[in-house]
Each structure stands twice: as structure tokens, then as C-alpha cells.
C-alpha positions in Angstrom: -105.1 97.2 -46.2 -102.5 94.6 -45.4 -104.1 92.1 -47.7 -103.9 94.6 -50.7 -100.3 95.4 -49.9 -99.4 91.7 -49.9 -101.2 91.3 -53.3 -99.1 94.2 -54.7 -95.9 92.6 -53.3 -96.4 89.6 -55.6 -95.0 91.8 -58.4 -91.6 91.1 -56.8 -91.8 87.5 -57.9 -91.5 88.2 -61.7 -89.1 91.1 -60.9 -86.8 88.6 -59.1 -87.0 86.0 -61.8 -86.0 88.6 -64.4 -83.3 90.1 -62.3 -81.8 86.7 -61.4 -82.1 84.6 -64.5 -82.3 87.1 -67.4 -80.5 90.4 -66.4 -78.1 88.7 -63.9 -78.5 91.8 -61.7 -76.3 92.7 -58.8 -76.7 90.3 -55.8 -78.0 93.1 -53.5 -80.8 93.7 -56.0 -81.7 90.0 -56.1 -81.5 89.7 -52.4 -83.9 92.6 -51.7 -86.4 91.6 -54.4 -86.4 87.9 -53.5 -86.9 88.7 -49.8 -89.8 91.0 -50.6 -91.3 88.3 -52.9 -91.1 85.6 -50.2 -93.3 87.7 -47.8 -96.6 87.4 -49.8 -95.8 83.9 -50.9 -95.4 82.8 -47.3 -98.7 84.5 -46.4 -100.5 82.6 -49.2 -99.1 79.3 -47.9 -100.5 80.2 -44.5 -103.8 81.2 -46.0 -104.2 78.1 -48.1 -103.3 75.9 -45.1 -106.0 77.6 -43.0 -108.6 77.0 -45.7 -107.7 73.4 -45.9 -107.7 73.1 -42.1 -111.3 74.4 -42.0 -112.3 71.7 -44.6 -110.8 68.8 -42.7 -111.8 69.7 -39.2 -110.1 71.2 -36.1 -107.9 68.3 -35.1 -106.5 67.3 -38.4 -106.5 70.9 -39.5 -104.4 71.7 -36.4 -102.0 69.0 -37.4 -101.8 70.4 -40.9 -101.1 73.9 -39.5 -98.4 72.3 -37.2 -96.8 70.7 -40.2 -96.8 73.7 -42.7 -96.7 76.5 -40.2 -93.1 77.4 -40.9 -92.8 76.1 -44.5 -91.2 79.2 -45.9 -88.3 79.2 -43.4 -87.8 75.5 -43.8 -87.4 75.9 -47.6 -85.0 78.9 -47.1 -82.8 76.9 -44.7 -82.8 73.9 -46.9 -81.2 76.0 -49.7 -78.8 77.5 -47.2 -77.7 73.9 -46.2 -77.2 73.1 -49.9 -74.9 76.1 -50.1 -73.0 75.1 -47.0 -74.2 78.1 -45.0 -74.7 76.1 -41.8 -74.0 79.1 -39.5 -76.8 81.0 -41.3 -79.1 78.0 -40.7 -78.4 77.8 -37.0 -78.7 81.5 -36.6 -82.1 81.5 -38.4 -83.4 78.8 -35.9 -82.3 81.1 -33.1 -83.7 84.2 -34.7 -87.1 82.6 -35.4 -87.5 81.6 -31.7 -86.3 85.1 -30.6 -88.6 86.8 -33.0 -91.7 84.9 -31.8 -91.0 85.2 -28.1 -89.7 88.8 -28.0 -90.5 90.8 -31.1 -94.0 89.6 -31.9 -95.2 89.1 -28.4 -93.7 92.5 -27.6 -95.5 94.2 -30.4 -98.7 92.4 -29.6 -98.5 93.3 -25.9 -97.6 96.9 -26.6 -100.1 97.7 -29.3 -102.9 95.6 -27.7 -102.2 97.2 -24.3 -102.3 100.7 -25.7 -105.7 100.1 -27.3 -107.3 97.7 -24.8 -105.5 98.3 -21.5 -104.7 95.1 -19.5 -105.4 92.0 -21.6 -106.1 88.6 -20.1 -105.4 85.1 -21.3 -105.6 81.5 -20.0 -102.7 81.2 -17.5 -102.6 77.4 -17.4 -102.4 76.9 -21.1 -99.8 79.7 -21.5 -97.6 78.2 -18.7 -97.8 74.7 -20.4 -96.6 76.2 -23.6 -94.0 78.3 -21.9 -92.7 75.1 -20.1 -92.4 73.4 -23.5 -90.5 76.4 -24.9 -88.1 76.1 -21.9 -87.6 72.4 -22.6 -87.0 73.0 -26.3 -84.3 75.6 -25.3 -82.7 73.0 -23.0 -82.7 70.5 -25.9 -80.8 73.0 -28.0 -78.5 73.7 -25.1 -77.4 70.1 -24.3 -75.5 69.3 -27.6 -73.8 72.7 -27.4 -72.5 72.0 -23.9 -71.5 68.4 -24.5 -69.8 69.4 -27.7 -67.0 71.0 -25.6 -65.8 67.5 -24.6 -66.2 65.8 -28.0 -65.6 68.6 -30.5 -62.6 66.8 -32.1 -64.8 63.7 -32.8 -67.2 64.4 -35.7 -68.9 61.0 -35.4 -69.6 61.6 -31.8 -70.8 65.2 -32.5 -73.2 63.9 -35.2 -74.4 61.1 -33.1 -75.2 63.5 -30.3 -77.1 65.8 -32.6 -79.0 62.9 -34.1 -80.0 61.5 -30.7 -81.2 64.9 -29.5 -83.0 65.5 -32.8 -84.9 62.3 -32.6 -85.9 63.0 -29.0 -87.1 66.5 -30.0 -89.2 65.1 -32.8 -90.8 62.5 -30.5 -91.5 65.2 -27.9 -93.1 67.4 -30.6 -95.2 64.5 -31.8 -96.3 63.7 -28.2 -97.3 67.4 -27.7 -99.5 67.1 -30.8 -101.0 63.8 -29.4 -101.6 65.5 -26.1 -103.6 68.1 -28.0 -105.7 65.4 -29.6 -106.3 63.7 -26.2 -107.4 67.0 -24.7 -110.0 67.3 -27.4 -108.5 70.3 -29.2 -106.3 70.9 -32.3 -102.6 71.2 -31.9 -102.0 74.9 -31.5 -105.6 75.6 -30.7 -105.6 76.8 -27.1 -108.9 78.6 -27.0 -110.7 77.4 -23.9 -114.0 77.6 -25.7 -115.2 74.5 -27.5 -115.6 76.2 -30.8 -112.9 75.8 -33.4 -110.8 78.9 -34.1 -111.5 79.8 -37.7 -109.3 81.3 -40.3 -110.7 84.7 -39.7 -109.5 84.7 -36.1 -106.1 83.2 -36.8 -105.2 85.1 -40.0 -107.0 88.3 -39.0 -108.9 88.5 -42.3 -112.2 90.4 -42.0 -113.4 88.9 -45.2 -113.4 85.4 -43.8 -116.3 83.9 -41.9 -115.2 82.4 -38.6 -116.4 78.9 -39.4 -116.9 78.7 -43.2 -114.1 78.1 -45.6 -114.0 80.6 -48.5 -111.9 78.6 -51.0 -112.6 75.2 -52.6 -110.2 72.3 -51.7 -108.9 72.3 -55.3 -108.2 76.1 -55.2 -106.6 75.9 -51.8 -104.3 73.0 -52.9 -103.5 74.9 -56.1 -102.6 78.1 -54.2 -100.5 76.0 -51.7 -98.6 74.3 -54.6 -98.0 77.5 -56.6 -96.9 79.5 -53.5 -94.5 76.7 -52.5 -93.0 76.5 -55.9 -92.6 80.3 -55.9 -90.8 80.2 -52.5 -88.5 77.5 -53.8 -87.3 79.8 -56.7 -87.2 82.9 -54.5 -85.3 81.1 -51.7 -82.7 79.9 -54.2 -82.2 83.4 -55.4 -82.1 84.8 -51.8 -79.6 82.3 -50.5 -77.4 82.6 -53.6 -77.0 86.3 -52.9 -76.2 86.1 -49.2 -72.5 85.8 -49.4 -72.2 88.8 -51.7 -74.5 90.9 -49.5 -72.4 90.1 -46.4 -69.2 91.1 -48.1 -70.7 94.3 -49.6 -72.2 95.6 -46.3 -69.9 94.1 -43.8 -72.7 92.0 -42.2 -72.2 88.5 -40.9 -74.2 85.3 -41.7 -75.2 85.1 -38.1 -76.8 88.6 -38.1 -78.7 87.9 -41.3 -79.9 84.6 -39.9 -80.9 86.1 -36.5 -82.8 89.1 -37.9 -83.4 89.1 -41.7 -84.4 85.5 -42.5 -87.0 85.1 -39.7 -88.6 88.4 -40.6 -88.8 87.5 -44.3 -90.4 84.2 -43.6 -92.9 85.4 -41.0 -93.5 89.1 -41.5 -97.0 88.6 -43.0 -98.1 86.4 -40.2 -96.7 88.8 -37.7 -98.7 91.7 -39.1 -102.0 89.9 -38.9 -101.0 88.6 -35.4 -100.7 92.2 -34.2 -104.2 92.8 -35.7 -105.4 89.9 -33.6 -103.9 91.5 -30.4 -105.6 94.8 -31.3 -108.9 92.9 -31.3 -108.3 91.9 -27.7 -107.7 88.2 -28.6 -104.4 88.0 -26.7 -104.8 84.3 -25.7 -104.8 83.3 -29.4 -101.8 85.5 -30.1 -99.9 84.0 -27.2 -100.7 80.5 -28.2 -99.7 81.0 -31.8 -96.5 82.8 -30.9 -95.4 80.1 -28.4 -96.6 77.3 -30.7 -94.5 78.7 -33.6 -91.4 78.8 -31.3 -92.1 75.2 -30.3 -92.4 74.1 -33.9 -89.1 75.7 -34.9 -87.2 74.3 -31.9 -88.8 70.8 -31.7 -89.6 70.1 -35.4 -87.8 72.3 -37.9 -84.4 72.3 -36.2 -84.2 68.5 -35.8 -85.6 67.8 -39.3 -82.9 70.0 -40.8 -80.3 67.8 -39.1 -81.5 64.8 -41.2 -82.0 66.9 -44.3 -78.4 68.0 -44.1 -77.3 64.4 -44.1 -79.3 63.7 -47.3 -77.8 66.8 -49.0 -74.2 66.4 -47.9 -73.3 63.7 -45.3 -69.7 65.0 -45.2 -70.9 68.4 -43.9 -73.9 67.8 -41.6 -75.8 70.4 -39.6 -75.0 70.0 -35.9 -77.2 71.4 -33.2 -74.3 73.2 -31.7 -75.0 76.9 -31.1 -72.5 79.5 -30.0 -72.6 80.9 -26.5 -74.2 84.2 -27.6 -77.1 82.4 -29.3 -77.6 80.2 -26.2 -77.6 83.2 -23.8 -80.2 84.9 -26.1 -82.4 81.8 -26.2 -82.3 81.3 -22.4 -83.1 85.0 -21.8 -86.1 84.8 -24.2 -87.5 81.7 -22.7 -87.2 83.1 -19.1 -88.9 86.3 -20.1 -91.7 84.5 -22.0 -92.3 82.3 -19.0 -92.5 85.3 -16.7 -94.9 87.3 -18.8 -97.2 84.2 -19.1 -97.2 83.6 -15.3 -99.9 85.9 -14.2 -102.3 85.5 -17.2 -102.3 89.2 -18.0 -100.4 91.5 -20.4 -100.0 95.3 -20.7 -98.2 97.7 -22.9 -95.2 98.1 -20.6 -94.5 94.3 -20.7 -94.5 94.8 -24.5 -91.9 97.5 -24.1 -89.7 95.3 -22.0 -89.9 92.4 -24.6 -89.1 94.8 -27.5 -86.2 96.3 -25.5 -84.6 92.9 -25.0 -85.0 92.0 -28.7 -83.4 95.3 -29.8 -80.5 94.8 -27.4 -79.9 91.3 -28.6 -80.1 92.5 -32.3 -77.5 95.2 -31.6 -75.3 92.7 -30.0 -75.4 90.3 -32.9 -74.8 93.2 -35.3 -71.4 93.8 -33.8 -70.4 90.2 -33.3 -67.6 89.3 -35.7 -67.8 86.4 -38.0 -66.7 83.0 -36.8 -67.2 83.4 -33.1 
């Protein structure tokens, strides 16, 4: 059902192109249609990546997944940097981490718990990932704290962000190396020796668990076309952000915290909930924590250097406001606590969802420029 819905949503790609480049429609129309178009395109990037991963083996396939896992959000934020919407970029980093740790885990725990009761997962692996999430939040916290003392010195601020960014990328690379040394793919945390196939990770009943369904050429073609599509849709989406914020009284930080992460990951989130319903909570937890790690330790620092290439006079600094930092710390603490006992239930899901809703309401009422 979800797969057919995603196919139907591809119609929003030509609709957006016509609305943006031919009809020059109202920005709100372009914003909505481009956001809806990105959802299936992001899913196709994930699907093609999974197919290629099955072809090249679990270790290198895991590395490919680790590299392209958040491609849609990376493309959107690159265009936001080009438009000078740096507050939106930082908010989207925060929102992606919050969405994975609170919204998606919460939905998975809640729905999976209602159907299957108490669900179990490997406690040691979950705690290792939760610790890495904590470290990544600390890495985002450090430049924000030290910025208080050096905020009048742009060179020092940039040097601090660059130093932290390099350290984060090295840590992310070492976490992947650790996965190789443990004899498993990065992001593959199944204690069983078998490789987790595309059917398990994407939730597609049509896929065999071990056999790729697409040829390499077809998978590469889908990956290329979907990426090009997201480039055009992201340009349209970001171009309409300022008009949408003015028309509806929203702030860039709210759109970054809530809207952008949902647009880039909603398809993956839907199939992830399906995985939880199938009582595969360990996989769901590993993917959720792994995606948070990728955003914090890879996407965020890479964006710092991309911003220097786009406009060295207006770089992206890893300096988050106090509300974002409090939200990140809260999410990391809660994720660590739910992973501690190796079990989940529907009420833990309710607690995670409640925290996410409260944070979302708070950011909705925060004025611009805080």
C-alpha cells in the first residue's frame, strides 16, 4: 500500500516543475508540491542504495548506506546554505536527530508494543550506539558553549567549528572502521551472522531477503535520476521558504526542526514502523540511532566545509541556540534510558512521542532570531 502511494506521489515532480518554471505559481503552492515530490524521490534513493548494497556485499554495502543514507536532507541543506538560510540548516540538523530519537522510535515502540507486547533487542549494541549519540550531542554542544567567549571573533568561531567538524568526521570514520573490524556492516547490528537484506531494512514484501531485485545498471540509473529530481525539487522548496514563513508567521527554525526532516525521511520512517510491527525492534533501533549518528557526525560537519566552498564570507558555524541544545540533550538522555534494559513497550513509545510534541510546540512559539 505504501509503495503504491509513493509511486502516485511521483506525479508531484512534474506538477512542481510546471508550477515553478512555467506558471510561476504562488510560493506556498511550490513549497507544498515540492515537499510532496521529495518524499518518493528520497525513498527511491534509499531503495536503489539498498539494491546496490546487496550487490557489493554487507560490509561495503553498509558503507554505501552510511554515505547515502541522508542524501535528500544533505541536498536540501546545501541549497539552503546557498540561499543564506543558515538558521534553517542548523535547525534541520537538530530536527533530524530529534525526529529519529523521539518521533520514529516513539512510533515504533508504540505501534510495535500494541501489536507485539514487550519487544526485545540487543542491549549491548543499543547502548554502544546510544553512547555514540551522546558523544555526538556533546560535539555539537562544545562549539556553542565556547562561542560565548569568542563570538566577536569570526576567525576563531570558524576555526573552532572546523576543528570540531574534523574531529566528528574522524570519529564517524572510526565508527565505520569498528564495524568492519567486528565483522559486520556499518549500521548492521543484527547479532545473527546473516546480512540484513533490503526486504528487512526497507520493509518491502516484494523483496527477497538476500537476493537483489534490480540490476546494477538499473539501480545506478534510479539513483542518478532520483538524485537529479531531488536537486530540482530542493531548489524549488528552499526558494519558497522565506515567502512561506512570512505568509504563515512561521520561523525558519520551526520549518527546520519539523518540516525539513519529515520531508527528507518520511518514506523511510513509514517502512521503519512496518519493521517494528514485524517485531524486528533491534533493526529499527539500530537504524534510528545510526541515522542520528550520521546526521550529527557526518552531515553536520560536511556542511561546514560545503558552506566555505559556497560562500566563505558567510560560513555555517556549529553554534546552536540554547533551545536546540536543551532539546538535543533531552533526546539523547531519553534514548539512552530506553535502550538501557534491552526492552521496549507501547508506553515508552508514548513517552517519547510526548517529548517530541512538547518540543515541537515550544519551537512553534519561539520568535525568530533567538
